[in-house]
KEKOL-426516 format. One line per field, with one value per residue: x, y, z of N, C-alpha, C, O in turn; residue in one letter. Coordinates in nm, 3 decimals. Layout:
n.east [X;...] $
n.north [Y;...] $
n.up [Z;...] $
ca.east [X;...] $
ca.north [Y;...] $
ca.up [Z;...] $
c.east [X;...] $
c.north [Y;...] $
c.up [Z;...] $
o.east [X;...] $
o.north [Y;...] $
o.up [Z;...] $
rest [a;...] $
% end
This chain:
n.east [-3.517;-3.779;-3.808;-4.073;-4.135;-4.396;-4.668;-4.961;-5.259;-5.483;-5.737;-5.564;-5.330;-5.028;-5.059;-5.081;-5.257;-5.402;-5.440;-5.612;-5.816;-5.994;-6.042;-5.818;-5.627;-5.311;-5.108;-4.805;-4.606;-4.505;-4.503;-4.583;-4.429;-4.167;-4.125;-4.141;-3.918;-3.719;-3.728;-3.646;-3.385;-3.277;-3.245;-3.459;-3.657;-3.918;-4.241;-4.509;-4.837;-5.142;-5.472;-5.662;-5.900;-6.014;-6.044;-6.245;-6.455;-6.481;-6.381;-6.132;-5.958;-5.740;-5.575;-5.374;-5.162;-5.040;-4.965;-4.789;-4.574;-4.496;-4.417;-4.219;-4.020;-3.791;-3.910;-4.097;-4.441;-4.667;-5.003;-5.306;-5.658;-5.979;-6.001;-6.196;-6.272;-6.199;-6.140;-6.041;-5.806;-5.670;-5.639;-5.475;-5.241;-5.165;-5.100;-4.860;-4.838;-4.701;-4.795;-5.109;-5.330;-5.571;-5.823;-6.084;-6.247;-6.150;-6.274;-6.543;-6.589;-6.460;-6.427;-6.337;-6.073;-5.970;-6.016;-5.852;-5.591;-5.572;-5.597;-5.405;-5.180;-5.002;-4.793;-4.869;-5.070;-5.169;-5.304;-5.460;-5.484;-5.650;-5.679;-5.874;-5.829;-5.774;-5.975;-6.107;-6.115;-6.298;-6.370;-6.211;-6.143;-6.366;-6.560;-6.605;-6.559;-6.663;-6.466;-6.173;-5.835;-5.630;-5.771;-5.890;-5.661;-5.567;-5.778;-5.748;-5.498;-5.565;-5.678;-5.467;-5.321;-5.020;-4.903;-4.931;-5.044;-5.030;-5.203;-5.222;-5.465;-5.486;-5.228;-5.147;-4.992;-4.912;-4.654;-4.573;-4.448;-4.420;-4.677;-4.566;-4.650;-4.901;-4.817;-4.634;-4.809;-4.962;-4.771;-4.697;-4.949;-5.010;-4.826;-4.587;-4.635;-4.670;-4.592;-4.535;-4.610;-4.536;-4.728;-4.796;-4.734;-4.453;-4.158;-3.879;-3.543;-3.526;-3.773;-3.760;-3.558;-3.682;-3.888;-3.739;-3.595;-3.804;-3.860;-4.014;-4.145;-4.155;-4.159;-4.361;-4.308;-4.407;-4.510;-4.293;-4.073;-4.136;-4.146;-3.891;-3.794;-3.702;-3.448;-3.455;-3.265;-3.091;-3.263;-3.317;-3.065;-3.020;-3.218;-3.135] $
n.north [0.593;0.731;1.040;1.242;1.495;1.737;1.818;1.984;2.014;2.258;2.392;2.380;2.490;2.497;2.452;2.511;2.410;2.533;2.351;2.184;2.338;2.447;2.710;2.843;2.812;2.857;2.978;2.829;2.783;2.852;2.680;2.348;2.143;2.245;2.270;2.002;1.904;2.040;1.915;1.663;1.721;1.780;1.534;1.372;1.075;1.005;1.161;1.325;1.370;1.550;1.564;1.808;1.920;1.692;1.539;1.676;1.660;1.393;1.255;1.206;1.503;1.676;1.531;1.534;1.683;1.518;1.294;1.414;1.476;1.217;1.122;1.302;1.331;1.152;1.082;0.886;0.875;0.932;0.933;1.094;1.170;1.189;0.928;0.665;0.416;0.094;0.115;0.375;0.356;0.160;0.298;0.516;0.379;0.258;0.483;0.550;0.627;0.557;0.476;0.466;0.660;0.572;0.722;0.850;0.636;0.417;0.411;0.433;0.251;-0.016;-0.257;-0.190;-0.123;-0.372;-0.520;-0.373;-0.411;-0.683;-0.700;-0.524;-0.532;-0.492;-0.309;-0.105;0.035;0.273;0.359;0.646;0.797;1.037;1.248;1.410;1.508;1.243;1.105;0.970;1.160;1.248;1.286;1.500;1.612;1.732;1.608;1.447;1.138;0.884;0.706;0.561;0.634;0.440;0.202;0.191;0.160;-0.095;-0.252;-0.218;-0.335;-0.599;-0.645;-0.664;-0.435;-0.248;-0.002;0.318;0.655;0.889;1.164;1.430;1.647;1.887;1.969;2.005;2.196;2.386;2.416;2.342;2.126;1.765;1.532;1.356;1.193;1.079;0.950;0.764;0.616;0.503;0.347;0.170;0.065;-0.077;-0.265;-0.248;-0.360;-0.244;0.005;0.325;0.653;0.975;1.274;1.619;1.907;1.907;2.085;2.158;2.021;1.870;1.747;1.556;1.399;1.301;1.142;0.953;0.827;0.709;0.499;0.514;0.466;0.671;1.032;1.309;1.619;1.946;2.243;2.322;2.299;2.484;2.719;2.745;2.659;2.406;2.225;2.044;1.869;1.829;1.703;1.465;1.350;1.309;1.126;0.890] $
n.up [-3.574;-3.770;-3.935;-4.029;-4.227;-4.269;-4.490;-4.512;-4.696;-4.804;-4.993;-5.208;-5.112;-4.910;-4.577;-4.219;-3.928;-3.620;-3.340;-3.486;-3.593;-3.861;-3.926;-3.854;-4.043;-4.180;-4.429;-4.513;-4.692;-5.031;-5.252;-5.301;-5.419;-5.435;-5.163;-5.076;-5.212;-5.081;-4.835;-4.912;-4.990;-4.744;-4.640;-4.582;-4.597;-4.597;-4.636;-4.481;-4.565;-4.577;-4.684;-4.624;-4.714;-4.819;-4.587;-4.461;-4.642;-4.690;-4.906;-5.170;-5.262;-5.338;-5.517;-5.729;-5.628;-5.438;-5.587;-5.760;-5.589;-5.519;-5.768;-5.858;-5.673;-5.456;-5.229;-4.998;-4.980;-4.728;-4.683;-4.590;-4.528;-4.617;-4.710;-4.762;-4.859;-5.011;-5.283;-5.320;-5.170;-5.320;-5.564;-5.486;-5.399;-5.637;-5.775;-5.671;-5.407;-5.092;-4.841;-4.684;-4.479;-4.250;-4.083;-3.947;-4.029;-3.894;-3.652;-3.723;-3.927;-3.885;-4.021;-4.272;-4.222;-4.140;-4.378;-4.550;-4.453;-4.494;-4.774;-4.887;-4.728;-4.417;-4.418;-4.583;-4.471;-4.232;-3.924;-3.818;-3.514;-3.357;-3.083;-2.829;-2.510;-2.453;-2.579;-2.881;-3.178;-3.474;-3.832;-3.957;-3.718;-3.624;-3.479;-3.163;-2.998;-2.755;-2.713;-2.587;-2.672;-2.653;-2.627;-2.880;-3.038;-2.958;-3.047;-3.322;-3.358;-3.322;-3.565;-3.728;-3.775;-3.792;-3.782;-3.639;-3.614;-3.369;-3.256;-3.040;-3.027;-2.890;-2.879;-3.137;-3.383;-3.203;-3.109;-2.855;-2.747;-2.747;-2.642;-2.419;-2.211;-2.287;-2.518;-2.418;-2.261;-2.461;-2.594;-2.387;-2.331;-2.558;-2.550;-2.689;-2.937;-3.181;-3.435;-3.352;-3.446;-3.359;-3.337;-3.344;-3.163;-3.172;-3.124;-3.071;-3.107;-2.881;-2.849;-3.047;-2.946;-2.712;-2.821;-2.960;-2.754;-2.626;-2.781;-3.009;-3.342;-3.532;-3.596;-3.663;-3.816;-3.845;-3.821;-3.670;-3.839;-4.041;-3.892;-3.808;-3.566;-3.546;-3.697;-3.985;-4.101;-3.888;-3.710;-3.847;-3.847;-3.571;-3.520;-3.636] $
ca.east [-3.651;-3.805;-3.863;-4.164;-4.178;-4.538;-4.735;-5.107;-5.311;-5.620;-5.761;-5.446;-5.219;-4.959;-5.103;-5.081;-5.369;-5.378;-5.531;-5.709;-5.925;-5.979;-6.048;-5.686;-5.534;-5.209;-5.022;-4.668;-4.512;-4.564;-4.512;-4.572;-4.323;-4.041;-4.115;-4.108;-3.780;-3.630;-3.725;-3.563;-3.246;-3.233;-3.219;-3.581;-3.695;-4.064;-4.315;-4.645;-4.924;-5.284;-5.571;-5.756;-6.030;-6.064;-6.086;-6.371;-6.559;-6.493;-6.341;-6.009;-5.981;-5.619;-5.496;-5.257;-5.053;-4.971;-4.903;-4.674;-4.462;-4.453;-4.353;-4.110;-3.917;-3.764;-3.976;-4.211;-4.552;-4.770;-5.112;-5.435;-5.760;-6.085;-5.989;-6.311;-6.306;-6.089;-6.109;-5.954;-5.675;-5.610;-5.599;-5.359;-5.124;-5.127;-5.045;-4.726;-4.840;-4.638;-4.872;-5.228;-5.375;-5.714;-5.850;-6.221;-6.308;-6.106;-6.377;-6.678;-6.600;-6.340;-6.413;-6.256;-5.934;-5.938;-6.010;-5.738;-5.469;-5.574;-5.584;-5.288;-5.066;-4.989;-4.694;-4.930;-5.181;-5.143;-5.425;-5.440;-5.569;-5.646;-5.753;-5.892;-5.839;-5.767;-6.088;-6.085;-6.189;-6.313;-6.421;-6.129;-6.139;-6.487;-6.645;-6.533;-6.631;-6.641;-6.374;-6.036;-5.741;-5.555;-5.866;-5.903;-5.535;-5.564;-5.876;-5.687;-5.390;-5.630;-5.709;-5.342;-5.257;-4.886;-4.858;-5.026;-5.007;-5.108;-5.202;-5.297;-5.512;-5.459;-5.087;-5.118;-4.968;-4.891;-4.511;-4.565;-4.384;-4.503;-4.745;-4.489;-4.726;-4.998;-4.742;-4.581;-4.923;-4.999;-4.665;-4.711;-5.082;-5.013;-4.719;-4.482;-4.668;-4.695;-4.501;-4.607;-4.559;-4.584;-4.770;-4.855;-4.658;-4.307;-4.107;-3.734;-3.471;-3.551;-3.889;-3.710;-3.483;-3.781;-3.957;-3.643;-3.565;-3.924;-3.866;-4.115;-4.104;-4.139;-4.211;-4.402;-4.269;-4.470;-4.493;-4.158;-3.983;-4.170;-4.117;-3.746;-3.753;-3.641;-3.374;-3.492;-3.145;-3.042;-3.358;-3.295;-2.936;-3.038;-3.312;-3.072] $
ca.north [0.654;0.801;1.176;1.267;1.634;1.734;1.920;1.974;2.089;2.311;2.480;2.375;2.558;2.434;2.525;2.445;2.449;2.542;2.259;2.121;2.430;2.488;2.856;2.898;2.771;2.958;2.936;2.821;2.770;2.896;2.574;2.217;2.061;2.302;2.237;1.860;1.887;2.089;1.807;1.559;1.770;1.775;1.395;1.298;0.963;1.003;1.286;1.304;1.466;1.539;1.633;1.865;1.930;1.556;1.496;1.743;1.620;1.249;1.203;1.270;1.633;1.736;1.413;1.563;1.734;1.406;1.210;1.492;1.457;1.078;1.102;1.395;1.323;1.015;1.067;0.796;0.959;0.881;1.025;1.078;1.270;1.156;0.791;0.601;0.288;0.014;0.163;0.492;0.306;0.094;0.401;0.590;0.293;0.241;0.611;0.566;0.659;0.443;0.431;0.548;0.677;0.558;0.792;0.840;0.507;0.316;0.409;0.422;0.136;-0.095;-0.364;-0.138;-0.136;-0.514;-0.557;-0.304;-0.481;-0.814;-0.686;-0.448;-0.559;-0.401;-0.204;-0.001;0.096;0.329;0.413;0.772;0.815;1.175;1.249;1.527;1.460;1.097;1.047;0.974;1.258;1.204;1.380;1.620;1.661;1.809;1.531;1.372;1.019;0.848;0.592;0.589;0.615;0.314;0.096;0.183;0.105;-0.239;-0.313;-0.218;-0.435;-0.729;-0.657;-0.676;-0.305;-0.239;0.137;0.417;0.795;0.943;1.309;1.499;1.766;2.008;2.005;2.020;2.330;2.480;2.423;2.337;2.001;1.646;1.481;1.236;1.109;1.000;0.863;0.652;0.533;0.426;0.247;0.069;0.005;-0.169;-0.362;-0.238;-0.449;-0.168;0.115;0.448;0.778;1.088;1.390;1.726;1.974;1.907;2.222;2.165;1.894;1.795;1.661;1.442;1.314;1.235;1.037;0.846;0.755;0.634;0.382;0.529;0.438;0.793;1.160;1.401;1.757;2.038;2.385;2.345;2.318;2.610;2.833;2.751;2.615;2.275;2.205;1.911;1.786;1.793;1.607;1.338;1.296;1.262;1.012;0.771] $
ca.up [-3.582;-3.895;-3.927;-4.141;-4.242;-4.307;-4.571;-4.511;-4.810;-4.798;-5.109;-5.294;-5.047;-4.798;-4.458;-4.089;-3.844;-3.477;-3.271;-3.576;-3.628;-4.001;-3.935;-3.822;-4.150;-4.210;-4.539;-4.460;-4.804;-5.158;-5.351;-5.236;-5.475;-5.388;-5.020;-5.068;-5.259;-4.974;-4.736;-4.972;-4.986;-4.604;-4.605;-4.548;-4.683;-4.596;-4.618;-4.430;-4.631;-4.539;-4.766;-4.527;-4.781;-4.827;-4.453;-4.429;-4.737;-4.692;-5.037;-5.216;-5.326;-5.397;-5.555;-5.815;-5.546;-5.373;-5.688;-5.808;-5.494;-5.532;-5.898;-5.890;-5.570;-5.411;-5.100;-4.981;-4.936;-4.637;-4.715;-4.525;-4.555;-4.711;-4.761;-4.698;-4.919;-5.068;-5.417;-5.306;-5.126;-5.436;-5.660;-5.434;-5.401;-5.777;-5.819;-5.614;-5.265;-5.023;-4.725;-4.666;-4.341;-4.223;-3.958;-3.897;-4.059;-3.797;-3.549;-3.779;-4.017;-3.859;-4.120;-4.381;-4.179;-4.148;-4.519;-4.612;-4.413;-4.561;-4.919;-4.930;-4.640;-4.303;-4.445;-4.665;-4.397;-4.100;-3.862;-3.749;-3.397;-3.311;-2.957;-2.741;-2.371;-2.452;-2.652;-3.025;-3.257;-3.614;-3.934;-3.959;-3.580;-3.598;-3.387;-3.059;-2.955;-2.615;-2.718;-2.544;-2.784;-2.636;-2.657;-3.026;-3.090;-2.933;-3.138;-3.455;-3.357;-3.339;-3.707;-3.802;-3.797;-3.733;-3.778;-3.585;-3.590;-3.258;-3.247;-2.935;-3.099;-2.811;-2.901;-3.279;-3.433;-3.093;-3.076;-2.708;-2.706;-2.764;-2.523;-2.387;-2.119;-2.363;-2.610;-2.339;-2.223;-2.581;-2.615;-2.282;-2.340;-2.671;-2.520;-2.790;-3.048;-3.303;-3.467;-3.319;-3.499;-3.279;-3.414;-3.264;-3.057;-3.189;-3.123;-3.084;-3.117;-2.758;-2.874;-3.126;-2.852;-2.625;-2.899;-2.990;-2.630;-2.590;-2.867;-3.112;-3.480;-3.610;-3.547;-3.768;-3.786;-3.938;-3.793;-3.616;-3.953;-4.109;-3.805;-3.788;-3.431;-3.561;-3.821;-4.031;-4.121;-3.754;-3.654;-3.916;-3.801;-3.434;-3.520;-3.693] $
c.east [-3.663;-3.862;-3.946;-4.202;-4.317;-4.579;-4.885;-5.160;-5.457;-5.636;-5.637;-5.322;-5.157;-4.992;-5.070;-5.201;-5.323;-5.485;-5.644;-5.823;-5.903;-5.977;-5.912;-5.583;-5.441;-5.120;-4.877;-4.563;-4.583;-4.590;-4.487;-4.455;-4.185;-4.018;-4.075;-3.963;-3.680;-3.620;-3.634;-3.415;-3.189;-3.208;-3.341;-3.605;-3.847;-4.118;-4.457;-4.733;-5.069;-5.369;-5.679;-5.895;-6.095;-6.116;-6.222;-6.485;-6.576;-6.463;-6.210;-6.038;-5.858;-5.521;-5.368;-5.137;-4.971;-4.901;-4.783;-4.552;-4.407;-4.374;-4.224;-4.004;-3.894;-3.834;-4.087;-4.323;-4.648;-4.885;-5.241;-5.530;-5.859;-6.079;-6.093;-6.346;-6.184;-6.046;-6.015;-5.813;-5.600;-5.558;-5.476;-5.232;-5.074;-5.065;-4.906;-4.722;-4.791;-4.722;-4.992;-5.272;-5.526;-5.741;-5.989;-6.282;-6.265;-6.210;-6.514;-6.697;-6.476;-6.319;-6.328;-6.107;-5.888;-5.922;-5.887;-5.607;-5.459;-5.544;-5.451;-5.163;-5.050;-4.890;-4.754;-5.037;-5.133;-5.274;-5.390;-5.538;-5.548;-5.733;-5.760;-5.916;-5.846;-5.880;-6.071;-6.176;-6.190;-6.359;-6.343;-6.128;-6.262;-6.581;-6.557;-6.620;-6.613;-6.546;-6.233;-5.937;-5.662;-5.645;-5.881;-5.778;-5.531;-5.664;-5.817;-5.573;-5.448;-5.670;-5.583;-5.270;-5.122;-4.836;-4.969;-4.962;-5.094;-5.090;-5.285;-5.337;-5.482;-5.315;-5.060;-5.104;-4.936;-4.743;-4.489;-4.502;-4.478;-4.568;-4.680;-4.567;-4.825;-4.928;-4.687;-4.694;-4.969;-4.898;-4.680;-4.843;-5.098;-4.897;-4.609;-4.508;-4.692;-4.590;-4.577;-4.534;-4.621;-4.619;-4.831;-4.764;-4.508;-4.258;-3.958;-3.674;-3.493;-3.672;-3.850;-3.638;-3.577;-3.847;-3.863;-3.616;-3.684;-3.939;-3.970;-4.058;-4.074;-4.196;-4.242;-4.368;-4.330;-4.434;-4.353;-4.057;-4.008;-4.135;-3.967;-3.700;-3.688;-3.573;-3.396;-3.371;-3.089;-3.132;-3.337;-3.168;-2.951;-3.122;-3.248;-3.035] $
c.north [0.734;0.941;1.201;1.415;1.635;1.850;1.891;2.064;2.128;2.412;2.490;2.438;2.475;2.515;2.445;2.497;2.463;2.459;2.207;2.209;2.483;2.640;2.921;2.867;2.886;2.903;2.940;2.806;2.805;2.781;2.438;2.135;2.113;2.266;2.091;1.835;1.937;1.986;1.695;1.596;1.762;1.632;1.313;1.185;0.954;1.145;1.250;1.412;1.441;1.626;1.687;1.882;1.793;1.505;1.553;1.691;1.468;1.185;1.269;1.401;1.682;1.631;1.446;1.610;1.619;1.316;1.282;1.468;1.315;1.056;1.182;1.406;1.176;0.985;0.963;0.879;0.879;0.981;0.991;1.190;1.226;1.017;0.705;0.463;0.221;0.066;0.283;0.449;0.244;0.196;0.477;0.505;0.272;0.368;0.638;0.611;0.536;0.387;0.524;0.548;0.662;0.619;0.767;0.702;0.398;0.301;0.375;0.300;0.047;-0.209;-0.318;-0.150;-0.282;-0.559;-0.496;-0.374;-0.615;-0.802;-0.624;-0.472;-0.452;-0.287;-0.086;0.079;0.149;0.387;0.540;0.784;0.956;1.186;1.387;1.472;1.307;1.028;1.070;1.077;1.215;1.320;1.512;1.691;1.743;1.739;1.458;1.256;0.997;0.727;0.634;0.552;0.484;0.195;0.079;0.121;-0.046;-0.314;-0.323;-0.319;-0.574;-0.753;-0.666;-0.546;-0.301;-0.096;0.229;0.555;0.843;1.093;1.355;1.634;1.895;2.057;2.047;2.166;2.432;2.504;2.418;2.207;1.882;1.605;1.348;1.140;1.020;0.906;0.742;0.558;0.447;0.315;0.133;-0.008;-0.092;-0.268;-0.363;-0.322;-0.375;-0.058;0.246;0.570;0.892;1.206;1.493;1.779;1.978;2.050;2.229;2.024;1.808;1.703;1.537;1.344;1.236;1.118;0.921;0.761;0.670;0.506;0.391;0.502;0.567;0.916;1.250;1.543;1.849;2.182;2.418;2.369;2.453;2.732;2.850;2.707;2.477;2.268;2.061;1.820;1.740;1.688;1.469;1.272;1.238;1.135;0.882;0.669] $
c.up [-3.711;-3.867;-4.051;-4.143;-4.305;-4.398;-4.565;-4.622;-4.786;-4.911;-5.198;-5.234;-4.935;-4.673;-4.332;-4.012;-3.699;-3.408;-3.360;-3.622;-3.770;-4.017;-3.910;-3.930;-4.188;-4.321;-4.493;-4.570;-4.933;-5.254;-5.287;-5.288;-5.433;-5.242;-5.002;-5.109;-5.156;-4.862;-4.784;-4.962;-4.844;-4.557;-4.569;-4.648;-4.697;-4.590;-4.577;-4.491;-4.593;-4.631;-4.671;-4.588;-4.789;-4.694;-4.419;-4.517;-4.747;-4.826;-5.079;-5.289;-5.401;-5.450;-5.632;-5.734;-5.487;-5.473;-5.751;-5.719;-5.506;-5.661;-5.916;-5.782;-5.536;-5.279;-5.104;-4.918;-4.848;-4.643;-4.642;-4.563;-4.660;-4.770;-4.689;-4.756;-4.981;-5.205;-5.413;-5.263;-5.244;-5.536;-5.613;-5.439;-5.544;-5.834;-5.759;-5.471;-5.188;-4.909;-4.707;-4.520;-4.335;-4.086;-3.904;-3.918;-3.960;-3.686;-3.607;-3.869;-4.001;-3.959;-4.238;-4.347;-4.192;-4.293;-4.588;-4.580;-4.484;-4.709;-4.962;-4.845;-4.534;-4.328;-4.522;-4.591;-4.262;-4.047;-3.785;-3.634;-3.344;-3.187;-2.892;-2.601;-2.364;-2.525;-2.802;-3.092;-3.402;-3.703;-3.933;-3.827;-3.543;-3.501;-3.286;-3.010;-2.805;-2.606;-2.679;-2.654;-2.773;-2.666;-2.808;-3.087;-3.074;-3.022;-3.278;-3.465;-3.379;-3.485;-3.793;-3.829;-3.723;-3.717;-3.729;-3.584;-3.476;-3.251;-3.128;-2.996;-3.022;-2.830;-3.045;-3.320;-3.326;-3.060;-2.924;-2.657;-2.722;-2.632;-2.487;-2.299;-2.195;-2.462;-2.536;-2.297;-2.341;-2.606;-2.513;-2.297;-2.456;-2.663;-2.626;-2.913;-3.179;-3.320;-3.450;-3.377;-3.419;-3.370;-3.320;-3.156;-3.073;-3.204;-3.152;-3.095;-2.993;-2.774;-2.954;-3.035;-2.761;-2.698;-2.929;-2.867;-2.585;-2.674;-2.976;-3.251;-3.556;-3.542;-3.666;-3.725;-3.891;-3.910;-3.743;-3.728;-4.018;-4.025;-3.781;-3.651;-3.433;-3.697;-3.867;-4.045;-3.986;-3.691;-3.716;-3.868;-3.660;-3.431;-3.569;-3.585] $
o.east [-3.567;-3.953;-3.899;-4.292;-4.352;-4.531;-4.930;-5.114;-5.541;-5.557;-5.610;-5.217;-5.225;-4.956;-5.036;-5.242;-5.219;-5.604;-5.756;-5.918;-5.807;-5.916;-5.892;-5.464;-5.485;-5.062;-4.830;-4.444;-4.704;-4.687;-4.383;-4.390;-4.097;-3.906;-3.986;-3.894;-3.570;-3.514;-3.555;-3.331;-3.070;-3.156;-3.329;-3.577;-3.898;-4.050;-4.518;-4.708;-5.113;-5.340;-5.776;-5.996;-6.216;-6.219;-6.305;-6.599;-6.674;-6.511;-6.178;-6.132;-5.869;-5.400;-5.264;-5.023;-4.848;-4.790;-4.686;-4.442;-4.286;-4.277;-4.130;-3.908;-3.967;-3.821;-4.162;-4.303;-4.702;-4.867;-5.282;-5.491;-5.827;-6.146;-6.080;-6.439;-6.080;-5.927;-5.921;-5.714;-5.483;-5.447;-5.383;-5.126;-4.953;-4.987;-4.841;-4.613;-4.834;-4.720;-4.978;-5.254;-5.600;-5.687;-6.010;-6.359;-6.335;-6.230;-6.591;-6.809;-6.396;-6.206;-6.254;-6.025;-5.782;-5.826;-5.826;-5.523;-5.351;-5.471;-5.391;-5.052;-5.080;-4.902;-4.695;-5.088;-5.065;-5.346;-5.302;-5.660;-5.441;-5.846;-5.667;-6.012;-5.915;-5.882;-6.027;-6.297;-6.095;-6.382;-6.399;-6.113;-6.262;-6.671;-6.448;-6.739;-6.556;-6.544;-6.180;-5.954;-5.631;-5.599;-5.885;-5.787;-5.494;-5.637;-5.834;-5.554;-5.388;-5.693;-5.592;-5.168;-5.112;-4.739;-5.084;-4.843;-5.216;-4.979;-5.403;-5.254;-5.456;-5.285;-4.962;-5.192;-4.932;-4.710;-4.397;-4.502;-4.600;-4.519;-4.732;-4.553;-4.831;-4.975;-4.694;-4.678;-5.009;-4.936;-4.676;-4.848;-5.186;-4.872;-4.546;-4.415;-4.730;-4.510;-4.670;-4.413;-4.743;-4.548;-4.907;-4.722;-4.441;-4.310;-3.915;-3.745;-3.480;-3.673;-3.903;-3.654;-3.555;-3.860;-3.903;-3.615;-3.667;-4.018;-4.012;-3.937;-3.980;-4.270;-4.160;-4.397;-4.307;-4.340;-4.299;-3.965;-3.914;-4.098;-3.922;-3.581;-3.626;-3.633;-3.360;-3.377;-3.045;-3.083;-3.340;-3.164;-2.899;-3.099;-3.303;-2.981] $
o.north [0.797;0.956;1.184;1.456;1.547;1.963;1.785;2.177;2.045;2.506;2.594;2.440;2.393;2.632;2.327;2.612;2.411;2.490;2.188;2.159;2.555;2.692;3.038;2.893;2.995;2.795;3.042;2.815;2.790;2.783;2.416;2.065;2.034;2.235;2.060;1.754;1.883;1.971;1.639;1.513;1.741;1.611;1.197;1.199;0.901;1.237;1.158;1.531;1.327;1.744;1.617;1.861;1.778;1.438;1.487;1.680;1.421;1.076;1.377;1.409;1.725;1.641;1.389;1.581;1.622;1.268;1.217;1.443;1.294;0.981;1.136;1.482;1.088;0.876;0.953;0.945;0.776;1.098;0.875;1.290;1.225;0.989;0.677;0.399;0.284;0.061;0.292;0.501;0.273;0.183;0.500;0.554;0.269;0.363;0.737;0.632;0.424;0.267;0.646;0.450;0.730;0.572;0.674;0.655;0.298;0.192;0.299;0.252;0.036;-0.253;-0.397;-0.184;-0.310;-0.629;-0.560;-0.394;-0.655;-0.885;-0.667;-0.436;-0.335;-0.181;0.022;0.179;0.079;0.455;0.540;0.782;0.990;1.139;1.467;1.399;1.250;0.905;1.177;1.081;1.152;1.432;1.619;1.813;1.815;1.802;1.412;1.274;1.082;0.656;0.731;0.450;0.424;0.097;-0.034;0.039;-0.118;-0.425;-0.424;-0.382;-0.658;-0.867;-0.673;-0.545;-0.344;-0.071;0.219;0.571;0.838;1.144;1.322;1.722;1.999;2.172;2.116;2.248;2.552;2.600;2.481;2.182;1.897;1.638;1.241;1.018;0.900;0.795;0.630;0.436;0.332;0.202;0.016;-0.129;-0.177;-0.345;-0.466;-0.354;-0.437;-0.032;0.276;0.587;0.905;1.235;1.460;1.704;2.045;2.127;2.297;1.924;1.685;1.593;1.428;1.223;1.117;1.009;0.804;0.638;0.571;0.418;0.288;0.514;0.573;0.906;1.266;1.583;1.833;2.236;2.526;2.449;2.528;2.837;2.957;2.716;2.436;2.302;1.967;1.704;1.626;1.594;1.367;1.150;1.130;1.046;0.775;0.563] $
o.up [-3.755;-3.785;-4.164;-4.071;-4.383;-4.384;-4.609;-4.640;-4.754;-4.922;-5.257;-5.299;-4.872;-4.663;-4.338;-4.028;-3.661;-3.415;-3.314;-3.683;-3.796;-4.110;-3.941;-3.911;-4.222;-4.308;-4.441;-4.543;-4.945;-5.329;-5.225;-5.211;-5.400;-5.201;-4.923;-5.048;-5.144;-4.802;-4.708;-4.928;-4.825;-4.447;-4.530;-4.767;-4.796;-4.545;-4.631;-4.472;-4.579;-4.654;-4.642;-4.520;-4.769;-4.687;-4.356;-4.471;-4.804;-4.857;-5.029;-5.368;-5.516;-5.429;-5.602;-5.769;-5.487;-5.447;-5.790;-5.768;-5.502;-5.662;-5.980;-5.796;-5.581;-5.224;-5.202;-4.816;-4.888;-4.613;-4.634;-4.622;-4.778;-4.870;-4.570;-4.707;-5.001;-5.238;-5.492;-5.315;-5.265;-5.587;-5.690;-5.479;-5.568;-5.929;-5.793;-5.416;-5.216;-4.884;-4.715;-4.448;-4.406;-3.985;-3.826;-3.834;-3.945;-3.633;-3.549;-3.885;-4.094;-3.980;-4.296;-4.433;-4.247;-4.327;-4.673;-4.667;-4.529;-4.765;-5.060;-4.885;-4.558;-4.267;-4.524;-4.642;-4.188;-4.120;-3.699;-3.654;-3.293;-3.186;-2.900;-2.577;-2.279;-2.532;-2.845;-3.068;-3.450;-3.658;-3.912;-3.820;-3.444;-3.445;-3.320;-2.984;-2.736;-2.505;-2.732;-2.721;-2.875;-2.725;-2.858;-3.179;-3.167;-3.067;-3.346;-3.570;-3.446;-3.524;-3.916;-3.899;-3.609;-3.645;-3.770;-3.558;-3.484;-3.242;-3.117;-3.014;-3.082;-2.801;-3.072;-3.295;-3.354;-2.991;-2.872;-2.536;-2.713;-2.524;-2.521;-2.311;-2.170;-2.486;-2.587;-2.298;-2.322;-2.637;-2.549;-2.277;-2.455;-2.757;-2.650;-2.987;-3.279;-3.229;-3.524;-3.358;-3.411;-3.466;-3.229;-3.068;-2.996;-3.285;-3.245;-3.092;-2.999;-2.718;-2.932;-3.046;-2.736;-2.643;-2.925;-2.874;-2.514;-2.643;-3.031;-3.273;-3.635;-3.444;-3.756;-3.613;-4.011;-3.968;-3.770;-3.713;-4.047;-4.079;-3.739;-3.620;-3.335;-3.799;-3.797;-4.003;-3.972;-3.627;-3.646;-3.849;-3.633;-3.348;-3.544;-3.616] $
rest [x;x;x;x;x;x;x;x;x;x;x;x;x;x;x;x;x;x;x;x;x;x;x;x;x;x;x;x;x;x;x;x;x;x;x;x;x;x;x;x;x;x;x;x;x;x;x;x;x;x;x;x;x;x;x;x;x;x;x;x;x;x;x;x;x;x;x;x;x;x;x;x;x;x;x;x;x;x;x;x;x;x;x;x;x;x;x;x;x;x;x;x;x;x;x;x;x;x;x;x;x;x;x;x;x;x;x;x;x;x;x;x;x;x;x;x;x;x;x;x;x;x;x;x;x;x;x;x;x;x;x;x;x;x;x;x;x;x;x;x;x;x;x;x;x;x;x;x;x;x;x;x;x;x;x;x;x;x;x;x;x;x;x;x;x;x;x;x;x;x;x;x;x;x;x;x;x;x;x;x;x;x;x;x;x;x;x;x;x;x;x;x;x;x;x;x;x;x;x;x;x;x;x;x;x;x;x;x;x;x;x;x;x;x;x;x;x;x;x;x;x;x;x;x;x;x;x;x;x;x;x;x;x;x;x;x;x;x;x;x] $
% end
């Protein structure tokens, strides 16, 4: 299983949110590049990055930060936030971003997902499914739809999508443990036909163990690393 330490960017700062609420943004590190390098030193191969300003505005905002990490570390960058068209995806991939996250557009513009997989390949595209009470939320979690998260995943699989990030927003930034029930339902509901990355609620090494035993592809760790409740190097070792 892959461990993806996370850096979320808002106003150029490394922050974490509580349950997706922008008003709760808390600065968790002084320098994004030093933070990324510390993840690299701990043995991480991937880093999960989110342009929170981009997610809210529907366009790339903090591009240099992500390309810096891609250029100045060996980390593979998985990036989301404000990616709404093929041109932006193309530009990010050409800049060295390894995988882009399509979130709100998966619900609002599924053709873009289909076209992206066809043009760039399934290894370069991951669909982020964020849910409140099992229903898909969009636009930086500011809007909630009436679409079930498993139904959306199956629709995306039919378009060739192989990678998903599932976030239970009620768990995000809370250090209250992963939502194993919804993750298992997603795994079972998609018949193991995709690679699922767990996001939200990771607190201790036990959460890593739960995700690994469930057969998930990856787990994103953010606040748990910054708070010290999870040792990144230990998590990476357990996930192997």
